[in-house]
C-alpha positions as CSV (number, residue, x, y, z in Angstrom):
1,M,-21.1,-117.6,-132.0
2,T,-20.2,-117.9,-135.3
3,P,-20.2,-114.5,-137.0
4,L,-23.5,-113.0,-138.6
5,E,-23.5,-111.8,-141.6
6,R,-25.7,-109.1,-140.0
7,P,-24.9,-108.7,-136.1
8,V,-26.6,-107.8,-133.6
9,A,-26.4,-104.9,-130.5
10,L,-28.2,-105.7,-127.4
11,V,-28.3,-103.2,-124.6
12,A,-29.3,-104.2,-121.4
13,E,-30.1,-100.2,-119.7
14,D,-30.7,-101.6,-116.4
15,A,-27.6,-103.7,-116.1
16,R,-25.1,-101.0,-118.4
17,A,-24.2,-103.5,-120.2
18,S,-24.2,-104.6,-123.6
19,W,-23.1,-106.6,-126.3
20,V,-23.0,-107.9,-129.9
21,L,-24.0,-111.3,-131.7
22,G,-22.1,-112.6,-134.0
23,A,-19.5,-109.9,-134.5
24,R,-17.5,-109.3,-137.1
25,D,-14.2,-106.7,-137.4
26,D,-15.5,-105.4,-140.7
27,V,-19.3,-105.1,-140.1
28,A,-21.2,-102.5,-137.9
29,P,-23.9,-104.2,-136.0
30,A,-27.4,-104.1,-138.5
31,V,-29.9,-103.6,-135.5
32,R,-29.9,-102.5,-131.8
33,A,-32.5,-104.2,-129.5
34,S,-32.2,-102.4,-125.6
35,G,-34.1,-102.4,-122.7
36,P,-34.1,-104.3,-119.6
37,A,-32.1,-107.4,-119.1
38,Q,-34.9,-109.8,-118.7
39,A,-36.4,-108.7,-121.3
40,L,-33.9,-108.7,-123.4
41,A,-33.1,-112.5,-121.7
42,L,-36.9,-113.2,-122.7
43,V,-35.9,-112.8,-126.5
44,L,-32.4,-114.4,-126.2
45,W,-34.3,-117.8,-124.7
46,R,-37.4,-117.4,-127.4
47,R,-40.0,-116.8,-124.6
48,V,-41.5,-113.8,-125.5
49,A,-40.9,-112.5,-129.7
50,P,-39.3,-109.1,-129.5
51,D,-42.0,-107.2,-130.0
52,H,-43.9,-108.5,-127.2
53,A,-41.3,-107.9,-124.4
54,D,-41.5,-105.2,-122.2
55,G,-39.6,-102.2,-122.6
56,L,-37.9,-103.8,-125.4
57,A,-36.7,-101.0,-128.3
58,V,-35.6,-102.7,-132.0
59,E,-33.8,-99.8,-134.1
60,G,-32.4,-100.7,-137.9
61,D,-33.0,-103.8,-139.5
62,A,-35.7,-106.2,-137.0
63,A,-34.7,-108.6,-140.0
64,A,-30.9,-109.0,-138.9
65,L,-32.7,-109.1,-135.0
66,R,-35.0,-112.3,-136.3
67,T,-32.2,-114.1,-138.3
68,A,-29.7,-114.1,-135.5
69,L,-32.6,-115.6,-133.3
70,A,-33.1,-118.1,-135.0
71,A,-29.5,-119.1,-135.5
72,R,-27.9,-121.5,-132.3
73,L,-26.9,-118.9,-130.3
74,T,-25.0,-121.8,-127.6
75,P,-22.3,-124.1,-128.8
């Protein structure tokens, strides 16, 4: 994925794992989405909207998350 103007932090709390979509060295994530790995997967594969994903918490700029999800996540 190419760097995003506003990167997104993803935290799978049950898997004790985290990632940053569109990471850039000079920019901190604009939003953090955290919750069960299943909820994150459903959101990333566009099966469920972030505000309808069970157990998912979005902190920060929700528009940054929507922009990242609208971008192509895979090559």
